[in-house]
C-alpha positions in Angstrom: 54.9 174.6 88.8 58.3 173.3 87.9 56.8 169.9 87.1 54.9 171.5 84.3 57.8 173.4 82.8 60.2 172.5 80.0 63.8 173.7 80.0 64.8 175.1 76.6 68.2 176.0 75.2 69.1 179.3 76.8 70.6 180.6 73.5 68.5 183.1 71.5 65.9 181.3 69.4 66.3 183.9 66.6 70.0 184.6 66.2 71.6 182.0 68.6 73.3 184.7 70.5 73.9 184.7 74.3 71.1 185.7 76.6 70.7 187.1 80.1 67.9 187.1 82.6 66.0 190.3 82.0 63.2 189.9 84.6 61.0 187.4 86.3 57.2 187.8 86.3 54.6 185.7 88.0 57.3 183.0 88.6 58.4 182.9 84.9 62.0 183.9 84.0 62.2 186.1 80.9 65.5 186.2 79.0 66.9 188.8 76.6 69.3 188.2 73.7 72.5 190.3 74.0 72.6 190.8 70.2 69.1 191.1 68.7 67.2 191.8 72.0 64.7 189.0 71.5 62.7 188.3 74.7 61.5 184.9 75.6 60.3 182.8 78.6 62.6 180.0 79.6 61.8 177.5 80.9 58.5 177.2 79.0 55.2 175.6 80.2 54.8 172.0 79.1 52.9 171.4 75.8 50.2 169.5 77.7 49.5 172.5 79.9 49.2 174.8 76.9 47.0 172.5 74.9 44.7 172.0 77.9 44.5 175.7 78.6 43.6 176.7 75.0 41.5 173.7 74.2 39.0 174.2 77.0 39.5 177.4 79.0 40.7 180.2 76.7 38.5 183.3 77.0 35.7 181.4 78.4 34.3 180.6 75.0 31.6 177.9 74.5 29.7 176.7 71.4 27.1 179.4 72.0 29.1 182.2 73.6 32.2 184.2 72.7 33.2 187.2 74.8 32.7 190.6 73.1 31.4 188.9 70.0 29.5 191.9 68.8 32.6 194.1 69.1 34.8 191.5 67.4 32.4 191.2 64.5 32.5 195.0 63.8 36.3 195.2 64.4 36.7 192.4 61.9 34.4 194.1 59.4 36.4 197.3 59.4 39.8 195.7 59.6 39.1 193.4 56.6 38.7 196.4 54.4 42.5 197.0 54.7 43.2 193.6 53.0 40.7 193.6 50.0 43.5 193.8 47.5 45.2 190.7 49.0 42.1 188.5 49.5 39.6 189.3 46.7 38.9 186.1 44.8 41.6 184.2 46.6 42.0 181.4 49.2 42.7 182.8 52.7 43.5 181.2 56.0 43.2 182.6 59.6 45.9 181.0 61.5 44.7 181.1 65.1 41.2 182.2 64.3 39.6 182.2 67.7 35.8 182.5 67.2 36.1 182.9 63.4 35.3 186.6 63.2 38.0 187.5 60.7 37.3 184.4 58.7 33.8 185.6 58.2 34.9 189.2 57.5 37.6 188.3 55.0 35.4 185.6 53.5 33.1 188.3 52.1 35.7 189.0 49.5 37.7 185.7 49.3 37.0 182.7 47.1 37.4 180.5 50.1 38.1 181.2 53.8 39.4 178.7 56.3 40.2 179.0 60.1 42.2 176.9 62.4 42.7 177.2 66.2 43.8 175.0 69.0 40.8 176.0 71.1 38.1 173.4 70.7 35.5 175.7 72.3 36.4 178.6 70.0 36.1 176.4 66.9 32.8 175.0 68.1 31.5 178.6 68.3 32.9 179.4 64.9 31.3 176.4 63.2 28.0 177.2 64.7 28.1 181.0 64.0 29.7 180.8 60.5 28.8 177.4 59.0 29.6 178.6 55.4 33.3 178.4 56.2 35.7 175.6 57.1 37.2 175.4 60.6 39.6 173.0 62.3 40.3 172.6 66.0 43.9 171.3 66.1 47.5 172.4 66.7 48.8 174.6 63.9 51.5 172.1 62.8 48.8 169.4 62.4 46.9 171.7 60.1 50.1 172.4 58.1 50.4 168.6 57.5 47.2 168.7 55.5 49.2 170.3 52.7 46.8 173.1 51.9 48.3 176.4 50.6 46.7 179.9 50.6 47.2 183.2 48.9 46.8 185.2 52.1 47.3 184.1 55.7 46.0 186.3 58.5 47.5 185.6 62.0 46.7 188.1 64.7 48.0 187.9 68.2 49.2 184.4 67.8 53.0 184.5 67.5 53.5 185.7 71.1 51.5 182.7 72.4 53.2 179.8 70.7 55.6 177.5 72.5 58.0 177.3 69.6 58.3 180.2 67.2 60.1 178.0 64.7 57.3 175.5 64.6 55.0 178.4 64.0 57.2 179.7 61.1 57.4 176.2 59.5 53.6 176.1 59.6 53.3 179.5 58.1 55.8 178.6 55.4 53.9 175.5 54.5 50.5 177.3 54.4 51.5 180.4 52.3 51.9 179.7 48.6 54.9 181.0 46.7 54.7 184.8 46.4 51.7 184.8 48.7 51.3 187.1 51.7 50.9 186.8 55.5 49.6 189.4 57.9 51.1 189.3 61.4 50.2 191.3 64.4 51.9 190.8 67.8 53.3 192.9 70.7 56.2 195.1 69.7 58.9 195.1 72.3 60.9 197.7 70.5 58.1 200.4 70.4 58.8 203.7 72.1 55.7 203.3 74.3 57.0 200.1 76.0 57.9 201.0 79.7 61.5 201.0 80.7 60.5 198.6 83.5 59.4 195.7 81.4 57.5 194.1 84.3 55.0 197.0 84.0 54.2 196.3 80.4 50.8 194.6 80.2 52.0 192.3 77.3 54.6 190.7 79.5 52.1 188.2 80.9 53.4 184.6 81.0 52.3 181.9 80.5 49.8 183.6 78.1 52.6 185.3 76.2 55.9 183.5 75.8 58.0 185.7 73.5 58.3 189.3 72.4 59.8 190.7 69.2 61.1 194.0 68.0 61.0 195.0 64.3 64.7 193.8 63.7 64.5 190.4 65.2 61.0 189.7 63.8 62.4 190.5 60.3 65.4 188.2 60.9 63.1 185.3 61.9 60.8 185.7 58.9 63.8 186.1 56.5 65.1 182.7 57.7 61.9 181.1 56.4 61.8 182.9 53.1 59.7 186.0 53.9 60.4 189.6 53.3 58.6 192.6 54.7 56.0 193.9 52.2 54.3 196.6 54.3 54.4 197.8 57.9 51.5 199.7 59.4 52.3 202.3 62.0 50.9 201.9 65.4 50.7 204.3 68.4 50.6 201.4 70.7 53.3 198.7 71.2 52.2 196.4 68.4 53.5 195.0 65.2 51.1 195.2 62.2 53.0 193.8 59.2 52.4 192.1 55.9 55.2 189.7 54.8 55.6 188.2 51.4 56.9 184.6 50.8 59.7 184.9 48.2 61.4 181.6 48.7 61.2 178.3 50.4 
């Protein structure tokens, strides 16, 4: 396994503070920052391993099949109602769109809806199922280089997966127009429902998930890239559900 791992700087990727080994799970060391309590896997899987996993194998998706598709369509339908004021008549992007269900749901109100995901199989399904929308199968940073900007970016359960949170944030900054909004959901390591023994928390599942934020260090990271918290939705489960607004950068 070590041949497919990349040793990263052991300093905190959010505040550059010192870190300690917090636990090891499934052979992956998880470190915690002494200052902001950011949790992250180090060393990380190699980029080639991640791209191969998501491009071909993630969730068992194919051009004609996506797991729990019916449930995802209905969940997207109801969730999209929360965002009508942000998307009506505007350009929107789903960053890490999977099978395109939220693109389709938000696209009912948006002027234009676009999706991007690293999984080739997921995008093949999305293009077949929702041909009225644009989809791209490529790394997020590659999509950012296209130079498109959007009024609202939806990115659910993506941040915890990425190899480099700063590359993700640079992509987000490039894709959100000035004064635009981004909705982010991700596991919340600071939630009261997180077990004291972190190894028992289901969201600690490397190499699928590679970092875990609390509300404080997530806010710090987004502030570094010109975003401020606009609205936080309460959750009974350990999950962030936040809208940020781009105010600079």
